TORTI-207798 format. One record per residue (C-alpha): residue number from 1; residue in one letter; x, y, z. Coordinates in nm, 4 decimals. Layout:
<rs>
resi; resn; px; py; pz
NUM; A; X; Y; Z;
...
</rs>
This chain:
<rs>
resi; resn; px; py; pz
1; X; -0.7884; 1.4320; 0.6014;
2; X; -1.1360; 1.4972; 0.5824;
3; X; -1.3289; 1.4489; 0.8854;
4; X; -1.5282; 1.1065; 0.9125;
5; X; -1.3321; 0.9072; 0.6863;
6; X; -1.0484; 0.6479; 0.8226;
7; X; -0.6792; 0.7864; 0.8497;
8; X; -0.4749; 0.7094; 0.5393;
9; X; -0.1802; 0.4527; 0.6394;
10; X; 0.0783; 0.5991; 0.4696;
11; X; 0.4388; 0.4511; 0.4282;
12; X; 0.7830; 0.4402; 0.2358;
13; X; 0.6787; 0.2515; -0.0563;
14; X; 0.4227; 0.4054; -0.3137;
15; X; 0.2707; 0.0663; -0.4251;
16; X; 0.2619; -0.1202; -0.0893;
17; X; 0.1266; 0.2065; 0.0751;
18; X; -0.1401; 0.2016; -0.2144;
19; X; -0.2263; -0.1622; -0.1136;
20; X; -0.3142; -0.0523; 0.2240;
21; X; -0.6107; 0.1277; 0.1207;
22; X; -0.7813; -0.1621; 0.2101;
23; X; -0.6801; -0.3024; 0.5479;
24; X; -0.7657; -0.5838; 0.7981;
25; X; -0.8112; -0.7461; 0.4908;
26; X; -0.8650; -1.1183; 0.6620;
27; X; -1.0868; -0.9362; 1.0013;
28; X; -1.3040; -0.6255; 0.9640;
29; X; -1.2260; -0.4873; 0.6384;
30; X; -1.1607; -0.1073; 0.6176;
31; X; -1.1938; 0.0361; 0.3364;
32; X; -0.9901; 0.3982; 0.3031;
33; X; -1.0781; 0.5069; -0.0207;
34; X; -1.4436; 0.4798; -0.0414;
35; X; -1.5312; 0.7498; -0.2617;
36; X; -1.3780; 0.9270; -0.5657;
37; X; -1.2808; 1.2165; -0.3627;
38; X; -1.0962; 1.0101; -0.0971;
39; X; -0.8725; 0.8743; -0.3755;
40; X; -0.8341; 1.2401; -0.4505;
41; X; -0.7052; 1.3227; -0.1240;
42; X; -0.4926; 1.0159; -0.1164;
43; X; -0.2971; 1.0814; -0.4387;
44; X; -0.2421; 1.4647; -0.2777;
45; X; -0.0991; 1.3219; -0.0026;
46; X; 0.1449; 1.0765; -0.1813;
47; X; 0.2782; 1.3757; -0.4443;
48; X; 0.0233; 1.3005; -0.7280;
49; X; -0.2397; 1.5548; -0.6673;
50; X; -0.5032; 1.5386; -0.9425;
51; X; -0.7870; 1.7508; -0.9971;
52; X; -1.0736; 1.5090; -0.9905;
53; X; -1.1919; 1.1487; -1.0245;
54; X; -1.4789; 0.9966; -1.1285;
55; X; -1.6670; 0.6543; -0.9829;
56; X; -1.5226; 0.4879; -1.2846;
57; X; -1.1630; 0.5884; -1.2230;
58; X; -1.2231; 0.4942; -0.9032;
59; X; -1.3167; 0.1477; -0.9795;
60; X; -0.9751; 0.1354; -1.1925;
61; X; -0.7660; 0.2309; -0.8971;
62; X; -0.8981; -0.0478; -0.6980;
63; X; -0.8580; -0.2721; -0.9746;
64; X; -0.4876; -0.1856; -0.9384;
65; X; -0.5020; -0.1959; -0.5755;
66; X; -0.6289; -0.5589; -0.5212;
67; X; -0.4114; -0.6441; -0.8605;
68; X; -0.1181; -0.5282; -0.6668;
69; X; -0.1908; -0.6912; -0.3730;
70; X; -0.2200; -0.9699; -0.5211;
71; X; 0.1102; -0.9714; -0.7428;
72; X; 0.3192; -0.8493; -0.4295;
73; X; 0.1762; -1.0952; -0.1848;
74; X; 0.2340; -1.4186; -0.4987;
75; X; 0.6269; -1.2589; -0.5215;
76; X; 0.6104; -1.2248; -0.1423;
77; X; 0.5495; -1.5771; -0.0723;
78; X; 0.7519; -1.6965; -0.3629;
79; X; 0.4429; -1.8295; -0.5442;
80; X; 0.3396; -1.7645; -0.9385;
81; X; 0.2328; -1.4460; -1.0489;
82; X; -0.1281; -1.4024; -1.1010;
83; X; -0.1778; -1.3612; -1.4906;
84; X; -0.4904; -1.1540; -1.4209;
85; X; -0.2949; -0.9179; -1.2102;
86; X; -0.0009; -0.8949; -1.4349;
87; X; -0.1824; -0.7232; -1.6781;
88; X; -0.3759; -0.5156; -1.5053;
89; X; -0.0193; -0.3586; -1.3416;
90; X; 0.1080; -0.3851; -1.6747;
91; X; -0.2257; -0.1730; -1.8440;
92; X; -0.1629; 0.0978; -1.5846;
93; X; 0.1813; 0.1445; -1.5805;
94; X; 0.1322; 0.1813; -2.0018;
95; X; -0.1654; 0.4366; -1.9937;
96; X; -0.0404; 0.7085; -1.7736;
97; X; 0.1310; 0.9990; -1.9026;
98; X; 0.3671; 1.0665; -1.6203;
99; X; 0.7730; 1.1640; -1.6184;
100; X; 1.0358; 1.1648; -1.3361;
101; X; 1.1947; 1.4307; -1.2082;
102; X; 1.4765; 1.5447; -1.0287;
103; X; 1.4792; 1.7609; -0.7921;
104; X; 1.7083; 2.0169; -0.6665;
105; X; 1.7488; 1.8243; -0.3339;
106; X; 1.8478; 1.5377; -0.5379;
107; X; 1.5258; 1.3426; -0.5243;
108; X; 1.2900; 1.1413; -0.7677;
109; X; 0.9805; 1.2619; -0.7869;
110; X; 0.7043; 1.2393; -1.0209;
111; X; 0.5170; 1.5095; -1.2376;
112; X; 0.2065; 1.4278; -1.4082;
113; X; 0.0668; 1.5667; -1.7681;
114; X; -0.0450; 1.9223; -1.7835;
115; X; -0.4345; 1.7654; -1.7784;
116; X; -0.3093; 1.5392; -1.5044;
117; X; -0.5832; 1.2695; -1.4518;
118; X; -0.6196; 0.9530; -1.2353;
119; X; -0.4818; 0.7367; -1.5212;
120; X; -0.1739; 0.9299; -1.5071;
121; X; -0.1087; 0.9022; -1.1280;
122; X; -0.2043; 0.5138; -1.1356;
123; X; 0.0505; 0.4515; -1.3876;
124; X; 0.3171; 0.5868; -1.1560;
125; X; 0.1643; 0.3247; -0.9047;
126; X; 0.1317; 0.0616; -1.1276;
127; X; 0.5409; 0.1297; -1.2062;
128; X; 0.6442; 0.1425; -0.8320;
129; X; 0.4943; -0.1686; -0.7791;
130; X; 0.6587; -0.3342; -1.0952;
131; X; 1.0180; -0.2346; -0.9550;
132; X; 0.9766; -0.3744; -0.5929;
133; X; 0.8083; -0.7448; -0.7449;
134; X; 1.0582; -0.7451; -1.0214;
135; X; 1.3145; -0.7406; -0.7380;
136; X; 1.5053; -0.4047; -0.8857;
137; X; 1.5291; -0.2459; -0.5469;
138; X; 1.7045; -0.2954; -0.2233;
139; X; 1.4861; -0.4546; -0.0141;
140; X; 1.2168; -0.7414; -0.0045;
141; X; 0.8142; -0.7914; -0.0336;
142; X; 0.6594; -1.0037; 0.3091;
143; X; 0.3435; -1.0125; 0.4305;
144; X; 0.2720; -0.8832; 0.7856;
145; X; 0.1937; -1.1357; 1.0585;
146; X; -0.1156; -0.9899; 1.1562;
147; X; -0.3659; -1.2321; 1.1174;
148; X; -0.6567; -0.9899; 1.0351;
149; X; -0.3918; -0.8098; 0.8012;
150; X; -0.1701; -1.0177; 0.6145;
151; X; -0.0947; -0.7237; 0.3923;
152; X; 0.1918; -0.6969; 0.1676;
153; X; 0.4729; -0.4723; 0.2664;
154; X; 0.8159; -0.3993; 0.1159;
155; X; 1.0674; -0.4755; 0.3966;
156; X; 1.3775; -0.2622; 0.3444;
157; X; 1.5405; -0.3396; 0.7036;
158; X; 1.9152; -0.4214; 0.7418;
159; X; 1.8105; -0.7336; 0.8476;
160; X; 1.5623; -0.7897; 0.6225;
161; X; 1.3006; -0.9764; 0.8996;
162; X; 1.0421; -0.7253; 0.9858;
163; X; 0.6973; -0.8905; 1.1120;
164; X; 0.4322; -0.6104; 1.0838;
165; X; 0.3325; -0.3694; 0.7544;
166; X; 0.2981; -0.0999; 1.0265;
167; X; 0.4407; -0.0983; 1.3894;
168; X; 0.2369; 0.1317; 1.4786;
169; X; -0.0663; -0.0612; 1.3972;
170; X; -0.0614; -0.4167; 1.3277;
171; X; 0.2721; -0.4244; 1.5481;
172; X; 0.1603; -0.2476; 1.8462;
173; X; -0.1621; -0.4508; 1.8540;
174; X; -0.0275; -0.7922; 1.8685;
175; X; 0.2297; -0.7014; 2.0864;
176; X; -0.0578; -0.5621; 2.3118;
177; X; -0.2690; -0.9257; 2.2763;
178; X; 0.0498; -1.0922; 2.3810;
179; X; 0.0908; -0.8853; 2.6931;
180; X; -0.2543; -0.9379; 2.7907;
181; X; -0.2224; -1.3190; 2.7491;
182; X; 0.0382; -1.3304; 2.9499;
183; X; -0.0963; -1.1219; 3.2043;
184; X; -0.4028; -1.3799; 3.2080;
185; X; -0.1518; -1.6830; 3.2310;
186; X; 0.0493; -1.5370; 3.5070;
187; X; -0.2197; -1.3157; 3.7414;
188; X; -0.0072; -1.1046; 3.9860;
189; X; -0.0659; -1.2603; 4.3553;
190; X; -0.2527; -1.0064; 4.6031;
191; X; -0.1395; -0.7953; 4.8224;
</rs>
């Protein structure tokens, strides 16, 4: 990763990991793709390497990210999907040239067109969003219980009761805050 930028929050689901490139949406928001080269970095880390990215392509990516976030949030709370978000997701899905391929290990990977561009990578992210929002995969959309985060995430835990988008960030922060609050309520007696 390039120095001077916040680390990426990576997960197992491409679409919701992509929405995590803007975190702490209800607190001090952290933009993890503030420049075109950071989008190139994020795509590479997620197996969607592209050669370059323009400012206009970064804008398309951010529009897709916010549309996925809006649709996934609506799906998580069982609300109607915002029509404008659905339109952006569908447009991005249809505009790319990517193909699913099977690896020798039996895993699915994406192959972008030979002249790979950001739009091809965005189509893969949009297709992933469609599959989780449409309920085609085993799991459920949920919202992070952190009041400053509230990110949409895809819960694949056995009980489907996960509370945090990421235990290493939001979960630990909330557990630590709860611990300190309990310490203030119940101070240890002086010995």
